[in-house]
Wavefront OBJ file of the C-alpha trace (Angstrom):
o trace
v -0.047 0.075 -0.074
v 1.198 3.455 -0.751
v 0.254 6.624 1.382
v -0.290 10.100 0.617
v -2.060 13.214 2.253
v -4.773 10.469 4.014
v -5.327 8.063 0.749
v -3.764 5.177 0.145
v -2.898 3.595 -3.404
v -3.289 -0.717 -3.676
v -0.753 -1.482 -6.750
v -0.657 -4.782 -8.802
v 1.642 -5.416 -12.050
v 1.030 -6.466 -15.364
v 3.519 -8.657 -16.372
v 2.665 -8.522 -19.738
v 2.992 -4.677 -20.168
v 5.514 -4.296 -17.548
v 4.046 -1.779 -15.987
v 2.603 -1.087 -12.518
v -1.537 0.113 -12.217
v -2.470 1.299 -8.920
v -5.446 2.793 -7.765
v -6.676 4.875 -4.641
v -8.830 2.559 -2.397
v -12.189 3.430 -0.586
v -13.270 6.034 -2.717
v -16.536 6.386 -4.683
v -14.127 8.263 -7.199
v -11.808 6.675 -9.176
v -8.302 7.584 -8.616
v -5.378 5.474 -10.598
v -2.032 6.074 -11.472
v 0.599 3.839 -12.981
v 4.620 3.659 -13.403
v 7.278 1.301 -14.797
v 9.436 2.156 -12.202
v 9.341 2.315 -8.050
v 9.669 6.129 -8.339
v 7.604 6.489 -11.629
v 4.843 5.190 -9.910
v 5.060 7.081 -6.505
v 5.151 10.577 -8.878
v 2.394 9.240 -10.604
v 0.514 8.403 -7.260
v 1.300 11.874 -5.307
v -0.011 13.765 -9.228
v -3.047 11.864 -9.190
v -3.769 12.446 -5.968
v -2.973 15.809 -6.318
v -4.661 16.852 -9.582
v -7.770 14.844 -7.644
v -7.930 17.630 -4.725
v -7.498 20.193 -7.587
v -10.289 19.175 -9.864
v -12.784 18.978 -6.296
v -11.534 22.652 -5.367
v -11.937 24.234 -9.018
v -15.511 22.136 -9.174
v -16.444 23.486 -5.174
v -16.780 19.597 -4.052
v -15.532 18.069 -0.782
v -13.325 15.754 -2.058
v -14.099 12.220 -0.474
v -12.236 10.601 1.924
v -11.167 7.030 2.651
v -12.665 6.353 5.495
v -15.663 8.144 7.589
v -16.297 6.016 9.938
v -19.389 5.253 8.966
v -20.840 1.931 8.217
v -23.969 0.689 6.690
v -23.835 -3.099 8.384
v -26.464 -5.735 7.047
v -27.657 -8.651 8.738
v -30.396 -10.676 9.526
v -33.157 -9.772 11.694
v -32.544 -12.412 14.181
v -28.725 -10.910 14.756
v -30.109 -7.648 15.237
v -32.569 -8.454 17.387
v -30.058 -10.052 19.913
v -27.547 -7.513 19.461
v -29.676 -4.602 20.117
v -30.804 -6.738 23.494
v -27.441 -7.309 24.638
v -26.910 -3.763 24.405
v -29.900 -3.044 26.034
v -28.592 -5.086 28.767
v -25.407 -3.835 29.126
v -26.704 -0.259 29.230
v -24.826 0.392 25.625
v -26.212 1.976 22.520
v -26.450 -0.543 19.946
v -22.969 1.409 17.962
v -21.220 0.938 21.391
v -21.617 -2.548 21.635
v -20.676 -3.456 17.934
v -17.851 -0.885 18.303
v -16.731 -2.761 21.353
v -17.026 -6.571 19.660
v -15.060 -5.387 16.813
v -12.479 -3.730 18.198
v -12.025 -6.973 20.093
l 1 2 3 4 5 6 7 8 9 10 11 12 13 14 15 16 17 18 19 20 21 22 23 24 25 26 27 28 29 30 31 32 33 34 35 36 37 38 39 40 41 42 43 44 45 46 47 48 49 50 51 52 53 54 55 56 57 58 59 60 61 62 63 64 65 66 67 68 69 70 71 72 73 74 75 76 77 78 79 80 81 82 83 84 85 86 87 88 89 90 91 92 93 94 95 96 97 98 99 100 101 102 103 104
């Protein structure tokens, strides 16, 4: 993984084309980059993120962040009920209970 200005890029290598391809993960918007060397790939990654931020600014839009801290989770109604009851018995919100379980 590559990191720059709060964005993470995932890289793969195309053996046939002999080029690295990368994409910023965790966004609806698509930010890609490529290079034939690690240094070229790094410059392309930084340039693509900077271009994205400039593009957002020019359009008056707020750039997407990779992880907002909000997660929509689907589960069975039975599991939902079980967790809600457990949270109530512990005097916690459902969100607090799930965060506690996931952090362990």
